[in-house]
KOLFIDREN-101485 format. One record per residue (C-alpha): x, y negated, z negated; residue in one letter; residue number from 1. Coordinates in pm, whole numbers, always signed. Layout:
N
<atom <X; Y; Z>; A; NUM>
...
END
This chain:
245
<atom <+6506; -7112; -7394>; M; 1>
<atom <+6631; -7411; -7196>; E; 2>
<atom <+6570; -7620; -6878>; I; 3>
<atom <+6882; -7853; -6774>; S; 4>
<atom <+6921; -8072; -6460>; H; 5>
<atom <+7159; -8322; -6334>; R; 6>
<atom <+7096; -8622; -6105>; F; 7>
<atom <+7222; -8814; -5862>; G; 8>
<atom <+7595; -9120; -5903>; H; 9>
<atom <+7524; -9369; -6201>; V; 10>
<atom <+7644; -9561; -5959>; S; 11>
<atom <+7396; -9576; -5745>; G; 12>
<atom <+7236; -9842; -5946>; G; 13>
<atom <+6884; -9896; -5938>; A; 14>
<atom <+6812; -9921; -5575>; S; 15>
<atom <+6831; -9543; -5649>; D; 16>
<atom <+6677; -9517; -5942>; L; 17>
<atom <+7058; -9501; -6159>; W; 18>
<atom <+7082; -9146; -6001>; G; 19>
<atom <+6715; -9060; -6109>; L; 20>
<atom <+6628; -9027; -5759>; D; 21>
<atom <+6649; -8794; -5514>; G; 22>
<atom <+6754; -8370; -5503>; F; 23>
<atom <+6772; -8283; -5884>; V; 24>
<atom <+7018; -7952; -5999>; L; 25>
<atom <+6872; -7701; -6212>; N; 26>
<atom <+6924; -7448; -6424>; R; 27>
<atom <+6699; -7219; -6664>; L; 28>
<atom <+6811; -6996; -6964>; G; 29>
<atom <+6663; -6799; -7187>; L; 30>
<atom <+6805; -6599; -7464>; A; 31>
<atom <+6689; -6329; -7682>; V; 32>
<atom <+6875; -6223; -8069>; T; 33>
<atom <+6806; -5853; -8109>; P; 34>
<atom <+7077; -5842; -8385>; Q; 35>
<atom <+7156; -6154; -8631>; D; 36>
<atom <+7510; -6150; -8510>; N; 37>
<atom <+7434; -6094; -8139>; L; 38>
<atom <+7255; -6283; -7887>; T; 39>
<atom <+7195; -6214; -7544>; I; 40>
<atom <+7131; -6441; -7252>; G; 41>
<atom <+7016; -6472; -6874>; V; 42>
<atom <+7132; -6798; -6701>; L; 43>
<atom <+7010; -6962; -6344>; R; 44>
<atom <+7099; -7245; -6144>; S; 45>
<atom <+6992; -7338; -5806>; N; 46>
<atom <+7372; -7496; -5763>; S; 47>
<atom <+7497; -7250; -5497>; L; 48>
<atom <+7164; -7017; -5730>; D; 49>
<atom <+7422; -6874; -5951>; N; 50>
<atom <+7278; -6628; -6158>; L; 51>
<atom <+7451; -6519; -6510>; E; 52>
<atom <+7418; -6268; -6755>; F; 53>
<atom <+7633; -6313; -7169>; N; 54>
<atom <+7652; -6188; -7436>; A; 55>
<atom <+7754; -6378; -7768>; R; 56>
<atom <+7890; -6198; -8063>; F; 57>
<atom <+7896; -6419; -8398>; A; 58>
<atom <+7929; -6344; -8777>; G; 59>
<atom <+8265; -6402; -8844>; L; 60>
<atom <+8335; -6730; -9118>; G; 61>
<atom <+8650; -6838; -9294>; L; 62>
<atom <+8700; -7144; -9541>; D; 63>
<atom <+8929; -7379; -9435>; G; 64>
<atom <+9108; -7717; -9533>; A; 65>
<atom <+8825; -7908; -9491>; T; 66>
<atom <+8515; -7725; -9460>; G; 67>
<atom <+8371; -7352; -9333>; P; 68>
<atom <+8550; -7216; -9008>; V; 69>
<atom <+8356; -7008; -8751>; E; 70>
<atom <+8407; -6792; -8532>; F; 71>
<atom <+8263; -6604; -8231>; A; 72>
<atom <+8281; -6443; -7953>; A; 73>
<atom <+8119; -6506; -7572>; Q; 74>
<atom <+8193; -6368; -7228>; T; 75>
<atom <+7959; -6409; -6910>; G; 76>
<atom <+7932; -6219; -6576>; V; 77>
<atom <+7795; -6414; -6319>; A; 78>
<atom <+7708; -6411; -5881>; W; 79>
<atom <+7700; -6752; -5679>; N; 80>
<atom <+7380; -6601; -5452>; L; 81>
<atom <+7321; -6867; -5208>; Q; 82>
<atom <+7335; -6820; -4881>; A; 83>
<atom <+7633; -7000; -4658>; E; 84>
<atom <+7471; -7351; -4571>; P; 85>
<atom <+7430; -7520; -4273>; A; 86>
<atom <+7769; -7731; -4125>; D; 87>
<atom <+7515; -8040; -4165>; D; 88>
<atom <+7476; -8267; -4461>; D; 89>
<atom <+7129; -8213; -4603>; H; 90>
<atom <+7147; -7798; -4595>; A; 91>
<atom <+7148; -7589; -4887>; G; 92>
<atom <+7125; -7652; -5267>; H; 93>
<atom <+7418; -7813; -5296>; A; 94>
<atom <+7471; -8089; -5092>; H; 95>
<atom <+7280; -8355; -5188>; A; 96>
<atom <+7436; -8401; -5527>; L; 97>
<atom <+7805; -8182; -5402>; V; 98>
<atom <+8061; -8477; -5462>; P; 99>
<atom <+8278; -8626; -5145>; R; 100>
<atom <+8552; -8443; -5139>; R; 101>
<atom <+8362; -8093; -5247>; S; 102>
<atom <+8481; -7744; -5058>; V; 103>
<atom <+8117; -7574; -5102>; V; 104>
<atom <+7998; -7872; -4871>; A; 105>
<atom <+8306; -7770; -4607>; G; 106>
<atom <+8224; -7423; -4610>; G; 107>
<atom <+8499; -7081; -4734>; R; 108>
<atom <+8828; -7046; -4678>; D; 109>
<atom <+8768; -6709; -4399>; D; 110>
<atom <+8616; -6433; -4311>; A; 111>
<atom <+8766; -6246; -4585>; G; 112>
<atom <+8569; -6498; -4882>; S; 113>
<atom <+8242; -6429; -4763>; E; 114>
<atom <+8140; -6118; -4990>; S; 115>
<atom <+8335; -6314; -5270>; N; 116>
<atom <+8018; -6379; -5460>; E; 117>
<atom <+8127; -6271; -5877>; M; 118>
<atom <+8274; -6447; -6152>; Q; 119>
<atom <+8371; -6394; -6461>; A; 120>
<atom <+8482; -6503; -6839>; Y; 121>
<atom <+8527; -6464; -7130>; V; 122>
<atom <+8588; -6778; -7437>; Q; 123>
<atom <+8684; -6768; -7799>; A; 124>
<atom <+8471; -6990; -7996>; I; 125>
<atom <+8602; -7129; -8333>; A; 126>
<atom <+8378; -7418; -8504>; N; 127>
<atom <+8427; -7649; -8786>; T; 128>
<atom <+8239; -7925; -9043>; R; 129>
<atom <+8382; -8235; -9130>; V; 130>
<atom <+8235; -8386; -9455>; A; 131>
<atom <+7889; -8251; -9334>; D; 132>
<atom <+7844; -8540; -9084>; R; 133>
<atom <+8132; -8400; -8821>; L; 134>
<atom <+8117; -8121; -8675>; A; 135>
<atom <+8450; -7953; -8443>; L; 136>
<atom <+8511; -7694; -8204>; G; 137>
<atom <+8754; -7579; -7965>; V; 138>
<atom <+8702; -7250; -7725>; V; 139>
<atom <+8938; -7106; -7496>; P; 140>
<atom <+8817; -6930; -7170>; T; 141>
<atom <+8996; -6650; -6935>; L; 142>
<atom <+8801; -6744; -6623>; L; 143>
<atom <+8793; -6477; -6341>; W; 144>
<atom <+8771; -6611; -5979>; N; 145>
<atom <+8762; -6971; -6042>; P; 146>
<atom <+8695; -7108; -5689>; R; 147>
<atom <+8498; -6828; -5479>; I; 148>
<atom <+8590; -6993; -5119>; E; 149>
<atom <+8884; -6817; -5166>; D; 150>
<atom <+8963; -6449; -5064>; S; 151>
<atom <+9226; -6454; -5331>; D; 152>
<atom <+9042; -6390; -5690>; R; 153>
<atom <+9267; -6580; -5936>; A; 154>
<atom <+9263; -6576; -6272>; T; 155>
<atom <+9278; -6906; -6525>; T; 156>
<atom <+9291; -6987; -6853>; V; 157>
<atom <+9102; -7350; -6987>; S; 158>
<atom <+9054; -7483; -7311>; V; 159>
<atom <+8739; -7698; -7410>; G; 160>
<atom <+8753; -7923; -7689>; V; 161>
<atom <+8471; -8063; -7877>; N; 162>
<atom <+8269; -8252; -8096>; G; 163>
<atom <+7896; -8322; -8235>; Q; 164>
<atom <+7859; -8651; -8506>; L; 165>
<atom <+7571; -8627; -8679>; Y; 166>
<atom <+7364; -8977; -8733>; L; 167>
<atom <+7048; -8847; -8929>; S; 168>
<atom <+6870; -8529; -8950>; R; 169>
<atom <+6740; -8594; -8628>; M; 170>
<atom <+7000; -8796; -8350>; W; 171>
<atom <+7364; -8808; -8345>; S; 172>
<atom <+7650; -8778; -8075>; L; 173>
<atom <+7809; -8562; -7915>; F; 174>
<atom <+8165; -8496; -7625>; G; 175>
<atom <+8311; -8277; -7484>; E; 176>
<atom <+8659; -8210; -7254>; W; 177>
<atom <+8772; -7901; -7073>; I; 178>
<atom <+9114; -7913; -7016>; L; 179>
<atom <+9145; -7662; -6642>; S; 180>
<atom <+9426; -7564; -6389>; G; 181>
<atom <+9380; -7837; -6101>; A; 182>
<atom <+9298; -7658; -5762>; R; 183>
<atom <+9114; -7743; -5482>; E; 184>
<atom <+8774; -7919; -5508>; G; 185>
<atom <+8851; -7852; -5855>; Q; 186>
<atom <+9144; -8116; -5957>; E; 187>
<atom <+9017; -8250; -6280>; Y; 188>
<atom <+8870; -8187; -6615>; D; 189>
<atom <+8501; -8181; -6656>; S; 190>
<atom <+8386; -8351; -6931>; V; 191>
<atom <+8022; -8462; -7098>; S; 192>
<atom <+7902; -8719; -7334>; F; 193>
<atom <+7572; -8827; -7468>; G; 194>
<atom <+7282; -8816; -7721>; V; 195>
<atom <+7091; -8509; -7890>; E; 196>
<atom <+6780; -8539; -8048>; I; 197>
<atom <+6638; -8303; -8264>; R; 198>
<atom <+6259; -8234; -8338>; T; 199>
<atom <+6114; -7854; -8565>; P; 200>
<atom <+6172; -7671; -8268>; G; 201>
<atom <+6363; -7872; -7980>; H; 202>
<atom <+6689; -7952; -7943>; F; 203>
<atom <+6690; -8276; -7655>; F; 204>
<atom <+7051; -8356; -7524>; K; 205>
<atom <+7071; -8670; -7258>; I; 206>
<atom <+7368; -8602; -7064>; V; 207>
<atom <+7641; -8833; -6889>; V; 208>
<atom <+7888; -8650; -6724>; T; 209>
<atom <+8159; -8634; -6413>; N; 210>
<atom <+8035; -8203; -6309>; Q; 211>
<atom <+7696; -8194; -6155>; H; 212>
<atom <+7724; -7835; -6180>; Q; 213>
<atom <+7626; -7654; -6593>; M; 214>
<atom <+7649; -7223; -6604>; N; 215>
<atom <+7940; -7176; -6783>; P; 216>
<atom <+8199; -6993; -6475>; T; 217>
<atom <+8086; -7383; -6249>; Q; 218>
<atom <+8165; -7583; -6543>; T; 219>
<atom <+8484; -7417; -6642>; L; 220>
<atom <+8691; -7412; -6330>; A; 221>
<atom <+8699; -7851; -6335>; G; 222>
<atom <+8498; -8077; -6120>; S; 223>
<atom <+8604; -8259; -5810>; A; 224>
<atom <+8550; -8596; -5953>; E; 225>
<atom <+8775; -8791; -6172>; D; 226>
<atom <+8562; -8873; -6585>; F; 227>
<atom <+8784; -9129; -6557>; L; 228>
<atom <+8636; -9313; -6258>; D; 229>
<atom <+8313; -9428; -6367>; T; 230>
<atom <+8140; -9425; -6025>; S; 231>
<atom <+8160; -9021; -6138>; S; 232>
<atom <+7920; -9035; -6408>; W; 233>
<atom <+7609; -8897; -6319>; R; 234>
<atom <+7313; -8858; -6581>; L; 235>
<atom <+7210; -8532; -6731>; G; 236>
<atom <+6873; -8363; -6925>; F; 237>
<atom <+6873; -8072; -7166>; N; 238>
<atom <+6612; -7951; -7315>; I; 239>
<atom <+6606; -7638; -7548>; Q; 240>
<atom <+6350; -7499; -7747>; R; 241>
<atom <+6382; -7187; -7984>; R; 242>
<atom <+6087; -6928; -8038>; L; 243>
<atom <+5990; -6691; -8346>; R; 244>
<atom <+5866; -6377; -8234>; L; 245>
END
């Protein structure tokens, strides 16, 4: 079970409580593991009312030069169910946190894209650990229909690279950079870094990112803001709870 939030820009300063005041984007997730190597999940974000169903297959491992390498595959299908927002600065879920040049705020490009709600992806996942304290991963992804504002349903490739440094059994630092192609409103890579706090049954993450959206079909497509411009940074918070039935 997961609950995640994305807040406003940190650059808002103390007057905006560094982005914590105002509208918040949320994500709720639930996943079950009916078999050891299979996980089935559902994610729902109030950014465009993105609803995703996904499945992950794992269980393949190899002995690498620096440590064990584990492989998995994940696929997902999503629908963006939010009605077309009205033409004002506060209508719809997306507007309060959408970046200045986002095409979502401007609406769809043409009438042919009005029913273009569905997205899908498939990805391969490879993870390894180095010297017990450093975990590294790479996630190449094939993403269908990255920009729902277009009537042309394109297919694109993105590659995510991530790492996590374990400081203790409780504390770790993490980072992720998703390399993606540039499109209107998605000109930049999605990047995040932060700290993870692990307690029995819970995982807490405090995130700094240039990406206000959270579901995979949204983050894999790219961001409207440049991570190298610190004014694009915003805070996020994730909590995961593992339950054994």
